[in-house]
C-alpha positions in Angstrom: 0.7 -22.8 6.5 -1.2 -25.3 8.3 -0.1 -26.7 11.6 -1.8 -29.7 13.8 -4.4 -27.2 15.3 -5.6 -25.7 11.9 -6.2 -29.5 10.7 -8.1 -30.2 14.0 -10.2 -26.9 13.6 -10.9 -28.1 10.2 -11.9 -31.7 10.9 -14.1 -30.6 13.7 -16.2 -27.9 11.8 -18.7 -28.2 8.8 -16.9 -28.6 5.8 -17.0 -26.0 2.5 -19.4 -26.7 -0.1 -18.2 -28.8 -3.4 -18.5 -25.4 -5.0 -16.0 -23.9 -2.7 -13.8 -27.0 -3.1 -13.8 -26.3 -6.7 -13.1 -22.7 -6.7 -10.1 -23.5 -4.2 -8.9 -26.0 -6.8 -9.1 -23.8 -9.8 -7.6 -20.8 -8.0 -4.5 -23.0 -7.0 -4.0 -24.2 -10.6 -4.6 -20.8 -12.4 -3.9 -17.7 -10.0 -0.8 -16.3 -8.5 -1.1 -16.1 -4.7 -3.6 -18.5 -4.2 -2.8 -18.5 -0.3 -4.8 -15.3 -0.5 -8.3 -17.3 -0.8 -10.0 -17.0 2.6 -10.0 -20.9 3.2 -12.5 -23.2 4.9 -12.6 -21.8 8.5 -12.7 -18.2 7.7 -14.9 -18.9 4.7 -17.3 -20.6 7.3 -17.1 -17.7 9.8 -17.8 -15.3 7.1 -21.0 -17.5 6.1 -22.0 -17.8 9.6 -22.0 -14.1 10.3 -23.8 -13.2 7.0 -26.6 -15.6 8.2 -26.6 -14.6 11.9 -27.0 -10.9 10.6 -29.1 -11.5 7.5 -28.5 -8.0 5.9 -30.3 -7.0 2.7 -26.9 -5.8 1.5 -23.2 -6.8 2.0 -20.4 -4.8 0.5 -16.8 -6.9 -0.2 -13.8 -4.7 -1.0 -11.8 -7.0 -2.6 -12.9 -10.5 -3.8 -9.9 -12.2 -5.5 -11.4 -15.1 -7.2 -14.8 -15.0 -5.6 -14.7 -17.5 -2.7 -15.5 -15.0 0.1 -18.2 -13.3 -1.8 -19.9 -16.6 -2.4 -19.3 -17.3 1.4 -21.0 -13.9 2.5 -24.1 -14.6 -0.3 -25.0 -17.5 1.9 -26.7 -15.3 4.2 -27.4 -12.0 2.6 -31.2 -11.3 1.8 -30.8 -9.4 -1.6 -27.2 -8.6 -2.8 -23.6 -8.8 -2.0 -21.7 -6.0 -4.0 -18.3 -7.1 -4.2 -15.3 -5.0 -5.5 -12.4 -5.9 -7.3 -9.4 -3.8 -8.5 -7.5 -6.4 -10.7 -9.4 -6.4 -13.8 -7.2 -9.6 -14.9 -9.3 -11.6 -12.6 -12.8 -10.4 -13.8 -13.3 -13.2 -16.3 -12.1 -15.9 -13.5 -14.3 -14.2 -10.8 -17.4 -14.5 -13.1 -16.6 -17.9 -14.1 -16.5 -19.0 -10.2 -19.6 -17.0 -9.7 -21.5 -19.0 -12.4 -20.7 -22.4 -10.6 -23.6 -21.7 -7.9 -27.0 -20.2 -7.7 -25.6 -17.6 -5.1 -23.5 -16.1 -7.8 -26.9 -14.6 -8.9 -26.8 -12.6 -5.5 -23.6 -11.2 -6.2 -22.9 -7.7 -8.1 -19.2 -8.0 -9.3 -17.8 -4.2 -9.8 -14.3 -3.7 -11.3 -12.2 -0.9 -10.7 -10.9 1.5 -7.9 -13.0 1.0 -4.5 -12.2 4.6 -3.6 -14.1 5.8 -6.4 -16.8 3.2 -6.4 -17.7 3.4 -2.7 -18.9 7.2 -2.8 -21.5 6.3 -5.4 -23.0 3.5 -3.6 -26.5 4.3 -2.6 -27.2 1.2 -0.4 -27.0 0.6 3.5 -24.5 -2.0 4.5 -24.9 -3.6 7.9 -22.0 -6.2 7.0 -18.7 -4.9 5.4 -15.6 -7.0 4.6 -12.6 -5.0 3.7 -9.8 -7.5 2.2 -8.0 -5.4 -0.4 -4.7 -2.8 -0.4 -3.7 -3.1 3.4 -2.0 0.4 2.6 -5.4 1.9 2.2 -7.5 0.2 5.1 -8.0 3.6 6.9 -9.4 5.1 3.6 -11.8 2.2 3.2 -12.8 2.4 6.6 -13.8 6.4 6.5 -15.4 5.8 3.3 -17.7 2.9 4.4 -18.6 4.5 8.0 -21.4 6.5 6.5 -23.1 3.4 4.9 -23.0 1.3 7.9 -26.1 1.7 10.2 -25.6 2.2 14.0 -25.0 -1.6 15.2 -23.7 -2.7 11.8 -20.4 -4.5 11.5 -17.2 -4.1 9.6 -14.7 -6.8 9.0 -11.0 -6.1 8.2 -8.8 -9.2 7.1 -5.2 -9.9 7.3 -4.5 -7.4 10.3 -1.9 -9.8 12.0 -0.2 -9.9 8.8 1.7 -13.3 9.3 2.7 -11.7 12.6 4.7 -9.1 10.9 2.7 -6.5 12.9 4.8 -7.6 15.9 8.1 -8.2 14.2 10.5 -5.2 14.0 12.2 -7.0 11.1 9.4 -5.3 9.0 9.6 -1.8 10.7 10.1 -0.3 6.9 7.6 -2.3 5.1 4.7 -0.3 3.8 1.8 -2.6 4.3 2.9 -3.8 7.7 3.2 -0.1 8.8 -0.3 0.7 7.5 -1.8 -2.3 9.4 -0.2 -1.3 12.6 -1.3 2.2 12.2 -4.9 0.6 11.4 -5.0 -1.6 14.1 -3.9 1.0 16.6 -6.6 3.6 15.6 -9.5 1.1 15.5 -8.9 0.1 19.2 -8.8 3.7 20.3 -11.8 5.1 18.0 -14.9 5.6 20.2 -17.0 5.1 17.1 -16.4 1.4 17.2 -16.1 -1.7 19.6 -13.3 -3.8 18.4 -12.3 -7.4 18.5 -9.2 -8.7 16.6 -9.5 -12.4 16.3 -6.3 -14.8 15.5 -8.0 -16.5 12.9 -6.1 -17.4 9.7 -4.1 -14.3 9.2 -6.0 -12.0 11.7 -9.7 -10.9 11.4 -10.6 -7.5 13.1 -14.4 -7.4 13.8 -15.7 -3.7 14.3 -19.3 -2.8 15.6 -20.3 0.6 14.7 -21.6 2.3 17.9 
């Protein structure tokens, strides 16, 4: 939910494109849990990081309705490879990608990321993880060999609505998984770690 600071931040940041406005609107109209969309501030951050790094390839695990993939495509040199487990979203995603020329830089793969990732043969200087929170540790280990030294891994929702510090959620499986993930990466000597309180928490990992 927006507060006054969120509104102020949006008002003092470059707005998202009309296409992203359209995708936001279509998602809200047609898809359950539309709040899962990255949104304008995180979307602009993904775009900025992509354009700063300018990687040949980006891997996204969990695309929802394609919004974040389009943001990431703004700086990629060749392709964003985006994975989505929910096959019911496939037509919606492809429709959204067709709304922009950036869609041609995005390859959508539908299926289980745990099976797809080991078959990928690209190096990914930038990876964005935004899928089943209970499997973040698995995704991290799967992508680790594909990320070059100095490469970046982003993990979304790592504050989980504040549940990670709320004992009322001590038995919630996704909260517990995110707590374990957060505790693991900050102690993992393979990475430099920064958890940003942007939207629902975004962890940035730099591979050493």
